[in-house]
C-alpha positions in Angstrom: -10.0 6.1 -8.5 -12.6 6.2 -11.2 -15.9 4.4 -10.9 -16.4 1.9 -13.7 -20.2 1.8 -13.5 -21.5 2.7 -16.9 -18.1 2.3 -18.6 -17.9 -0.1 -21.6 -14.9 -2.5 -21.9 -13.9 -4.5 -24.9 -11.7 -7.5 -24.1 -10.1 -9.2 -27.1 -9.6 -12.9 -26.7 -12.1 -12.8 -23.9 -13.5 -16.3 -24.2 -10.8 -18.2 -22.2 -7.8 -17.9 -19.9 -6.7 -14.5 -18.7 -9.2 -12.8 -21.0 -12.2 -14.6 -19.5 -11.0 -13.7 -16.0 -10.6 -10.1 -17.0 -14.1 -9.9 -18.4 -15.6 -11.2 -15.2 -13.5 -9.0 -13.0 -14.4 -5.8 -15.0 -18.1 -6.8 -14.9 -17.9 -7.2 -11.1 -16.3 -3.8 -10.9 -19.4 -2.3 -12.6 -18.3 -2.1 -16.3 -20.3 -3.4 -19.2 -18.3 -5.8 -21.3 -17.9 -6.8 -25.0 -16.4 -10.3 -25.2 -14.4 -10.9 -28.3 -13.6 -14.4 -29.6 -12.2 -15.8 -32.8 -13.4 -19.4 -32.9 -14.9 -20.8 -29.7 -18.4 -19.3 -29.5 -19.4 -21.8 -26.8 -16.7 -20.6 -24.5 -17.5 -17.0 -25.1 -21.2 -17.6 -24.3 -20.1 -19.3 -21.0 -18.2 -16.2 -20.1 -21.2 -14.1 -21.0 -23.3 -16.2 -18.7 -20.9 -15.4 -15.8 -21.3 -11.7 -16.6 -25.0 -12.0 -16.6 -24.8 -13.7 -13.2 -23.1 -10.6 -11.8 -26.0 -8.5 -13.0 -23.8 -7.0 -15.7 -24.5 -6.1 -19.3 -22.5 -7.7 -22.1 -22.3 -8.7 -25.7 -20.4 -11.5 -27.5 -18.7 -10.5 -30.7 -16.7 -12.7 -33.1 -13.8 -11.3 -35.0 -10.3 -12.2 -36.1 -8.6 -9.1 -34.6 -5.5 -9.5 -36.8 -7.8 -8.5 -39.8 -8.4 -4.8 -40.2 -11.8 -5.2 -41.8 -13.0 -7.6 -39.1 -11.8 -5.2 -36.4 -13.7 -2.3 -38.0 -16.9 -4.4 -38.2 -16.5 -5.6 -34.6 -16.0 -2.1 -33.2 -18.9 -0.7 -35.2 -21.2 -3.4 -33.9 -20.1 -2.9 -30.3 -20.6 0.9 -30.6 -23.9 0.5 -32.3 -25.3 -2.0 -29.8 -23.6 -1.0 -26.5 -22.2 2.6 -27.0 -18.7 4.0 -26.9 -15.8 1.8 -25.8 -14.1 3.3 -22.8 -11.7 0.5 -21.8 -9.8 -1.7 -24.2 -7.9 -4.8 -23.1 -5.7 -6.1 -25.9 -5.5 -9.7 -24.7 -5.9 -11.8 -27.8 -2.8 -14.0 -28.4 -1.5 -17.3 -29.5 1.6 -19.1 -28.3 3.3 -21.9 -30.3 6.3 -23.3 -28.5 9.0 -23.9 -31.2 12.7 -24.0 -31.5 14.2 -21.3 -33.7 15.2 -23.7 -36.4 11.6 -24.9 -36.7 9.9 -21.5 -37.0 8.7 -20.8 -40.6 7.9 -17.5 -42.1 4.2 -18.4 -41.8 4.6 -19.2 -38.1 6.4 -15.8 -37.5 3.7 -13.8 -39.3 0.9 -15.6 -37.6 2.3 -14.9 -34.1 3.2 -11.2 -34.9 -0.2 -10.6 -36.6 -2.3 -12.1 -33.8 -0.4 -10.8 -30.8 1.0 -7.4 -32.0 -0.7 -6.2 -35.1 -4.1 -6.8 -33.5 -3.1 -4.6 -30.6 -2.5 -1.7 -33.0 -5.5 -2.4 -35.2 -8.0 -2.5 -32.3 -6.5 0.4 -30.6 -6.6 2.5 -33.7 -10.3 1.6 -34.2 -11.4 2.6 -30.7 -9.3 5.7 -30.3 -11.6 8.2 -32.0 -14.4 7.9 -29.4 -11.9 7.9 -26.5 -10.3 11.1 -27.8 -13.8 12.6 -28.4 -14.8 12.0 -24.8 -11.4 12.7 -23.4 -11.4 9.5 -21.4 -10.0 6.1 -22.1 -8.0 3.2 -20.7 -5.9 0.9 -23.0 -4.3 -2.1 -21.3 -2.0 -4.3 -23.4 -1.4 -7.9 -22.2 2.3 -8.5 -22.8 4.4 -11.2 -21.1 7.6 -11.8 -19.2 8.8 -13.2 -22.5 9.3 -9.6 -23.6 11.8 -9.1 -20.8 13.5 -12.5 -20.5 12.8 -14.4 -23.7 10.4 -16.7 -22.0 9.8 -20.4 -22.8 7.7 -20.2 -26.0 10.1 -19.0 -28.7 11.6 -15.9 -30.3 8.5 -15.1 -32.4 6.4 -15.0 -29.2 8.9 -12.9 -27.3 9.3 -10.4 -30.2 5.5 -10.0 -30.4 5.2 -9.3 -26.7 8.2 -7.0 -26.6 6.6 -5.1 -29.5 3.5 -4.6 -27.4 5.6 -2.8 -24.7 7.2 -0.5 -27.3 3.7 0.3 -28.7 2.5 1.0 -25.1 5.2 3.5 -24.6 4.5 5.3 -27.9 0.8 5.4 -27.4 1.1 6.6 -23.8 3.4 9.4 -24.9 1.0 10.5 -27.7 -2.2 10.3 -25.7 -1.4 11.3 -22.1 -2.7 14.9 -22.6 -6.0 13.6 -24.1 -7.3 11.8 -21.1 -6.3 8.3 -22.4 -3.9 6.2 -20.4 -2.0 3.3 -21.9 -0.3 0.6 -19.9 1.0 -3.0 -20.3 0.8 -6.0 -18.0 3.6 -8.6 -18.2 2.4 -11.9 -16.6 4.5 -15.0 -16.2 3.3 -18.5 -16.2 -0.4 -17.9 -15.3 -2.1 -21.3 -14.8 -4.2 -21.3 -18.1 -4.4 -24.0 -20.7 -2.0 -22.1 -22.9 0.7 -22.4 -20.1 -0.1 -25.8 -18.6 -0.1 -27.4 -22.1 3.5 -26.2 -22.7 6.0 -28.9 -21.4 8.6 -26.2 -20.9 6.4 -24.1 -18.6 7.7 -25.3 -15.2 6.4 -23.6 -12.0 10.0 -24.2 -10.7 11.0 -21.3 -12.9 9.0 -19.0 -10.7 10.6 -17.8 -7.4 7.3 -18.0 -5.5 7.1 -21.7 -6.6 3.8 -21.8 -8.4 1.8 -20.8 -11.4 0.0 -17.5 -11.1 -3.8 -17.3 -10.8 -5.9 -15.6 -13.5 -7.4 -13.3 -10.9 -4.0 -12.0 -9.9 -3.8 -10.6 -13.4 -7.4 -9.5 -13.7 -7.2 -7.5 -10.5 -4.4 -5.4 -12.0 -6.5 -4.7 -15.1 -9.3 -3.4 -12.9 -6.8 -1.2 -11.0 -5.4 0.3 -14.2 -8.9 0.9 -15.6 -9.8 2.8 -12.4 -6.6 4.8 -12.2 -6.1 7.9 -14.3 -2.5 8.7 -13.1 -0.7 5.6 -14.2 0.4 5.6 -17.9 3.2 4.2 -20.0 4.0 1.5 -17.4 4.5 -2.2 -17.6 3.1 -3.9 -14.5 4.9 -7.2 -13.8 2.7 -10.0 -12.5 5.4 -12.7 -12.5 6.0 -14.2 -9.1 9.5 -12.7 -9.0 10.8 -14.2 -12.3 11.8 -10.7 -13.6 12.7 -7.9 -11.2 12.5 -4.3 -12.2 
């Protein structure tokens, strides 16, 4: 297992929910962290304070990761101020529970852009340095919705399924270059995004409860430390989907 001390991780959507938990877990494992947020700077600063309390080094960086120019500026700033990005966690996402008849073209595009296009854009931006150093970890936060349809809607399920397909393609392309690419597919983790959705019932989960953020974050740390797992989707779903 690789030591994460001195490694730099970029976590998109790192200001809340699963992303915030991932940031803190990586910092506790020894990594430096870049905390991306889109709108809530106060929340991002709170996560940064938690990193500082672990004795870790971090930076808070604002960017809409569905925008290519913003992504380039974000990555350039992180590299300029912190160094090369070794670990990328593509976590930024939005979920808008909707019936299929209520989904507009704008709704569809926003979900796909935020959840899926951003994964490609940020990965593309950090890859040159990973390839140059022949070491990298890319971890894409998908969802059980990619496998079962979930409880949000077809636009969300499609975006998360696309992340798994992208994970397979990137893993195949990069495996001989020292860069691993994996996905995690959580189900009903007890974040505000989940608990605010009236269709998100813990009774859907065989273990009978919502998952804990740390149960996802610990898998991120494991994948960041492991150089032999690639192209996989790790299910953290309480038994909702079996594979």
